[in-house]
Structures are given as structure tokens and as C-alpha cells.
Backbone as a chain_set.jsonl record, in Angstrom:
{"seq": "XXXXXXXXXXXXXXXXXXXXXXXXXXXXXXXXXXXXXXXXXXXXXXXXXXXXXXXXXXXXXXXXXXXXXXXXXXXXXXXXXXXXXXXXXXX", "coords": {"N": [[0.974, -1.406, 0.126], [0.801, 2.262, -1.041], [2.508, 5.039, 0.782], [0.412, 7.323, 2.379], [-0.086, 10.823, 1.608], [-1.348, 12.344, 3.128], [-0.094, 11.441, 5.161], [-1.298, 9.598, 7.209], [-1.38, 6.374, 8.04], [-0.844, 3.187, 6.771], [-3.739, 0.691, 6.964], [-3.976, -1.748, 6.691], [-2.88, -4.977, 7.563], [-1.769, -6.971, 6.207], [0.844, -8.769, 4.66], [2.735, -7.399, 1.926], [3.822, -8.539, -0.01], [1.923, -10.763, -0.099], [0.088, -9.88, -2.224], [1.244, -9.451, -4.618], [1.673, -9.94, -7.967], [1.413, -13.368, -9.109], [3.47, -15.062, -11.487], [2.891, -15.213, -14.934], [1.632, -17.817, -16.437], [2.702, -19.479, -19.792], [0.12, -20.221, -21.006], [-1.595, -18.613, -20.421], [-4.844, -17.822, -20.349], [-6.774, -16.155, -19.23], [-7.129, -14.141, -16.474], [-8.537, -13.373, -13.28], [-8.933, -11.55, -10.645], [-9.381, -11.745, -7.233], [-11.991, -11.276, -4.545], [-10.476, -11.441, -2.484], [-8.068, -10.754, -3.039], [-6.448, -12.193, -4.515], [-5.694, -14.228, -6.991], [-7.338, -15.886, -9.733], [-6.562, -18.311, -12.516], [-6.989, -18.98, -15.902], [-6.285, -21.319, -17.576], [-4.743, -22.822, -20.823], [-5.008, -24.489, -24.112], [-7.147, -22.897, -25.138], [-9.818, -21.06, -26.908], [-11.157, -22.918, -28.706], [-10.757, -25.184, -27.652], [-11.03, -28.08, -25.532], [-9.854, -28.251, -23.376], [-8.96, -26.515, -21.368], [-8.687, -24.884, -18.143], [-9.426, -23.739, -14.532], [-7.677, -22.401, -12.296], [-7.292, -21.444, -8.739], [-5.174, -19.305, -7.02], [-5.411, -18.593, -4.263], [-7.139, -20.184, -2.817], [-6.676, -22.558, -3.646], [-8.588, -24.01, -5.29], [-10.024, -25.73, -8.109], [-11.061, -25.723, -11.645], [-13.16, -28.882, -12.542], [-13.799, -30.48, -14.835], [-12.975, -32.256, -17.006], [-12.125, -32.999, -19.925], [-14.419, -30.973, -20.898], [-14.113, -28.643, -20.977], [-14.356, -26.214, -22.373], [-13.424, -22.938, -23.059], [-15.74, -20.815, -23.21], [-17.273, -22.24, -21.395], [-16.32, -22.544, -18.994], [-15.313, -20.133, -18.249], [-17.128, -18.431, -16.823], [-17.352, -19.736, -14.633], [-15.016, -19.555, -13.099], [-14.779, -16.864, -12.99], [-16.837, -16.55, -11.284], [-16.11, -18.259, -9.217], [-13.682, -16.157, -8.644], [-15.18, -13.914, -7.757], [-16.226, -14.773, -5.058], [-14.271, -15.826, -3.554], [-12.284, -15.367, -0.834], [-9.612, -15.988, 0.163], [-6.351, -15.652, 0.637], [-3.186, -15.362, -1.337], [-0.378, -16.824, -0.322], [2.552, -17.228, -0.767]], "CA": [[0.176, 0.229, 0.232], [1.407, 3.154, -1.048], [2.005, 6.002, 1.651], [-0.728, 8.274, 2.237], [0.429, 11.978, 1.219], [-1.448, 13.355, 4.315], [0.457, 11.368, 6.803], [-2.128, 8.419, 7.615], [-0.468, 5.169, 8.313], [-1.899, 2.095, 6.285], [-4.735, 0.203, 7.948], [-3.988, -2.958, 6.241], [-1.785, -5.761, 8.122], [-1.502, -8.021, 5.465], [2.301, -8.309, 4.132], [2.326, -6.59, 0.62], [4.056, -9.588, -0.95], [0.808, -11.452, -0.644], [-0.864, -9.085, -3.03], [1.906, -9.487, -5.835], [0.787, -10.664, -8.655], [2.152, -14.239, -10.007], [4.126, -15.311, -12.77], [1.929, -15.394, -15.589], [2.133, -18.968, -17.553], [2.726, -18.991, -21.193], [-1.043, -20.622, -21.818], [-2.854, -17.941, -19.705], [-5.948, -17.302, -21.308], [-7.705, -15.247, -18.647], [-6.833, -13.804, -15.195], [-9.21, -12.895, -12.484], [-8.664, -11.135, -9.342], [-10.433, -12.463, -6.121], [-12.28, -10.077, -3.351], [-9.599, -11.6, -1.084], [-6.791, -10.123, -3.42], [-5.446, -13.43, -4.849], [-5.747, -14.869, -8.399], [-7.714, -17.037, -10.78], [-6.038, -17.996, -14.06], [-7.666, -19.616, -16.651], [-5.159, -21.702, -18.714], [-5.001, -24.138, -21.777], [-4.894, -23.743, -25.387], [-7.747, -21.019, -25.922], [-11.223, -21.047, -27.146], [-11.915, -23.827, -29.408], [-10.203, -26.371, -27.0], [-11.741, -28.618, -24.373], [-8.664, -29.122, -22.161], [-8.66, -25.489, -20.504], [-9.044, -25.272, -16.975], [-9.178, -22.495, -14.153], [-7.136, -22.76, -10.656], [-7.207, -20.608, -7.744], [-3.861, -19.422, -6.121], [-5.682, -18.33, -3.126], [-7.526, -21.5, -2.148], [-6.267, -24.099, -4.498], [-9.472, -24.89, -5.845], [-9.533, -25.483, -9.647], [-12.052, -26.722, -12.254], [-13.118, -30.534, -12.472], [-14.751, -31.214, -15.426], [-12.003, -32.76, -17.677], [-12.66, -32.873, -21.401], [-15.867, -30.378, -20.99], [-13.637, -27.286, -20.671], [-14.123, -24.901, -23.26], [-13.562, -21.39, -22.507], [-16.966, -20.152, -22.91], [-17.904, -22.678, -20.477], [-15.03, -22.096, -17.724], [-14.924, -18.677, -17.971], [-18.229, -17.956, -15.72], [-17.411, -20.829, -13.361], [-13.782, -18.571, -12.785], [-15.369, -15.51, -12.249], [-17.754, -16.539, -9.995], [-15.142, -18.254, -7.985], [-13.209, -14.948, -8.065], [-16.058, -13.043, -6.955], [-16.814, -15.148, -3.698], [-12.983, -16.405, -2.661], [-11.685, -14.415, 0.241], [-8.66, -16.603, 0.41], [-4.978, -14.823, 0.353], [-2.087, -16.114, -1.681], [0.755, -16.836, 0.467], [3.533, -17.902, -1.53]], "C": [[0.71, 1.046, -0.036], [1.315, 4.456, 0.074], [0.878, 7.219, 1.45], [-0.014, 9.828, 2.501], [-0.198, 12.688, 2.41], [-0.845, 12.771, 5.424], [-0.25, 9.868, 7.255], [-1.169, 6.861, 7.371], [-1.64, 4.216, 7.592], [-2.822, 1.101, 7.082], [-4.61, -1.331, 7.86], [-2.681, -3.607, 7.069], [-1.416, -6.889, 7.372], [-0.383, -7.704, 4.573], [1.735, -7.999, 2.577], [2.869, -7.689, -0.372], [3.097, -10.37, -1.059], [-0.156, -10.828, -1.564], [0.088, -8.961, -4.597], [1.485, -10.313, -6.601], [2.103, -12.031, -9.008], [2.67, -14.501, -11.077], [2.849, -15.722, -13.545], [2.54, -16.517, -16.441], [1.868, -18.783, -18.895], [1.33, -19.271, -21.665], [-2.012, -19.849, -20.994], [-3.814, -17.343, -20.743], [-6.742, -16.094, -20.715], [-7.586, -15.225, -17.138], [-8.043, -13.013, -14.552], [-8.664, -12.216, -11.323], [-9.592, -11.18, -7.985], [-10.802, -11.265, -5.322], [-11.299, -10.562, -2.317], [-8.07, -10.895, -1.54], [-5.935, -10.834, -4.215], [-6.035, -13.414, -6.45], [-6.303, -15.737, -8.982], [-7.1, -17.005, -12.012], [-6.561, -18.984, -14.529], [-6.676, -20.241, -17.816], [-5.293, -22.789, -19.647], [-5.09, -23.518, -23.158], [-5.709, -22.871, -26.119], [-9.366, -21.753, -26.019], [-12.086, -21.986, -27.602], [-11.387, -25.4, -28.722], [-11.267, -26.903, -25.863], [-10.73, -29.02, -23.389], [-8.014, -27.504, -21.559], [-9.053, -25.979, -19.074], [-8.69, -23.82, -15.97], [-8.477, -23.231, -12.574], [-6.937, -21.275, -9.914], [-5.703, -20.095, -6.995], [-4.132, -19.034, -4.969], [-5.932, -19.779, -2.16], [-7.363, -22.701, -2.602], [-7.33, -24.758, -5.411], [-9.296, -24.743, -7.412], [-11.05, -26.207, -10.273], [-11.842, -28.132, -12.33], [-13.922, -30.894, -13.38], [-13.923, -31.598, -16.811], [-12.701, -33.256, -18.983], [-13.865, -32.091, -21.73], [-15.318, -29.001, -20.61], [-13.178, -26.574, -21.432], [-14.297, -23.739, -22.544], [-14.515, -20.802, -22.228], [-17.916, -20.91, -21.853], [-17.255, -22.628, -18.927], [-14.887, -20.761, -17.367], [-16.09, -18.097, -16.777], [-18.179, -18.336, -14.648], [-16.291, -19.862, -12.562], [-13.966, -17.706, -12.284], [-16.058, -15.354, -11.355], [-16.806, -17.216, -8.848], [-14.463, -17.014, -7.377], [-13.99, -14.023, -7.271], [-16.662, -13.548, -5.631], [-15.504, -15.638, -3.231], [-12.427, -15.425, -2.063], [-10.129, -14.787, 0.486], [-7.467, -15.61, -0.023], [-3.713, -15.673, -0.291], [-0.846, -15.784, -1.016], [1.837, -17.392, 0.034], [4.909, -18.338, -0.701]], "O": [[1.656, 1.084, 0.75], [0.196, 4.92, 0.293], [0.66, 7.846, 0.413], [0.581, 10.001, 3.565], [0.407, 13.698, 2.769], [-0.917, 13.297, 6.535], [0.543, 9.025, 7.674], [-0.402, 6.604, 6.443], [-2.86, 4.332, 7.707], [-2.255, 0.744, 8.116], [-5.03, -2.083, 8.739], [-1.645, -2.965, 7.237], [-0.744, -7.771, 7.906], [-0.394, -6.718, 3.836], [0.616, -8.279, 2.147], [2.382, -7.739, -1.502], [3.091, -10.937, -2.152], [-1.273, -11.343, -1.631], [-0.413, -8.412, -5.579], [0.953, -11.358, -6.224], [3.309, -11.82, -9.127], [2.036, -13.909, -11.951], [1.935, -16.382, -13.051], [3.607, -16.399, -17.044], [0.952, -18.047, -19.262], [1.054, -18.692, -22.716], [-3.148, -20.291, -20.827], [-3.576, -16.594, -21.691], [-7.263, -15.219, -21.406], [-7.921, -16.236, -16.521], [-8.54, -12.081, -15.186], [-7.51, -12.611, -11.154], [-10.586, -10.456, -7.952], [-10.063, -10.28, -5.35], [-11.354, -10.005, -1.221], [-7.172, -10.58, -0.759], [-4.866, -10.377, -4.622], [-6.773, -12.531, -6.885], [-5.694, -16.791, -8.801], [-7.011, -15.952, -12.643], [-6.712, -19.974, -13.812], [-6.389, -19.611, -18.834], [-5.982, -23.742, -19.281], [-5.217, -22.311, -23.362], [-5.458, -22.267, -27.161], [-9.855, -22.679, -25.372], [-13.267, -22.122, -27.283], [-11.616, -26.497, -29.231], [-12.175, -26.206, -25.411], [-10.817, -30.029, -22.689], [-6.812, -27.341, -21.349], [-9.565, -27.065, -18.799], [-7.923, -22.948, -16.379], [-8.779, -24.281, -12.007], [-6.522, -20.244, -10.444], [-5.249, -20.985, -6.276], [-3.125, -19.011, -4.262], [-5.278, -20.262, -1.236], [-7.796, -23.741, -2.104], [-7.13, -25.749, -6.114], [-8.606, -23.867, -7.933], [-11.857, -26.922, -9.678], [-10.732, -28.654, -12.234], [-14.852, -31.625, -13.036], [-14.421, -31.079, -17.81], [-13.772, -33.864, -18.966], [-14.442, -32.399, -22.773], [-16.033, -28.244, -19.954], [-12.008, -26.192, -21.477], [-15.1, -23.535, -21.634], [-14.547, -20.181, -21.166], [-19.003, -20.471, -21.477], [-17.915, -22.693, -17.889], [-14.401, -20.347, -16.314], [-15.708, -17.317, -15.904], [-18.676, -17.765, -13.678], [-16.617, -19.414, -11.463], [-13.498, -17.467, -11.171], [-16.104, -14.364, -10.625], [-16.768, -16.751, -7.708], [-14.489, -16.709, -6.185], [-13.557, -13.437, -6.279], [-17.529, -12.866, -5.085], [-15.691, -16.007, -2.071], [-12.019, -14.502, -2.767], [-9.412, -13.922, 0.988], [-7.636, -14.837, -0.965], [-3.311, -16.654, 0.335], [-0.31, -14.679, -1.095], [2.108, -18.366, 0.736], [5.818, -18.93, -1.283]]}, "num_chains": 1, "name": "protein.A"}
């Protein structure tokens, strides 16, 4: 958290490193930020393939429909997970 120009101290006690963006894999299709400040990555070969999947860096949850993971199907699932996950990624 950057210093406040008015001299107020930051109120967060979370380490700043917890909110650093993880490395981006080569096959990253979409990245969502969670309400907890972590990330959900959608990775795979792309829109017309059924081998995409999502993985949350915060809680470790992931998609679970092997062979049915077209990008248009898992995008809403990954987004919904990001909208609800409060876990913080601690490397």
C-alpha cells in the first residue's frame, strides 16, 4: 500500500508480498482477481479446445470437468469463484 500523502498510516496488516501478482504462465487465457486479493488463472490451449482449466492461487480450488472445459464454459465458473473467494495467496 503506498504511503498516504496526508501522513495517515495504512490500515492493512497483510504483507504486501501477498498481493504481488504471480508469474503469468505461457498458456494464460484469462486472469481474474479475487475479492481476497488473490488470482484465478484460466489456462489452456484457447477458445476452441476442451482442455482449458481454471486454478485459484488463493484457496487452491480448480475446475473439475476434464474434457468439457471449453473457454466459454469455464470463464463464468472462474469469474464466479473469483467473485466469492476471500483466500489470500501466500507464497
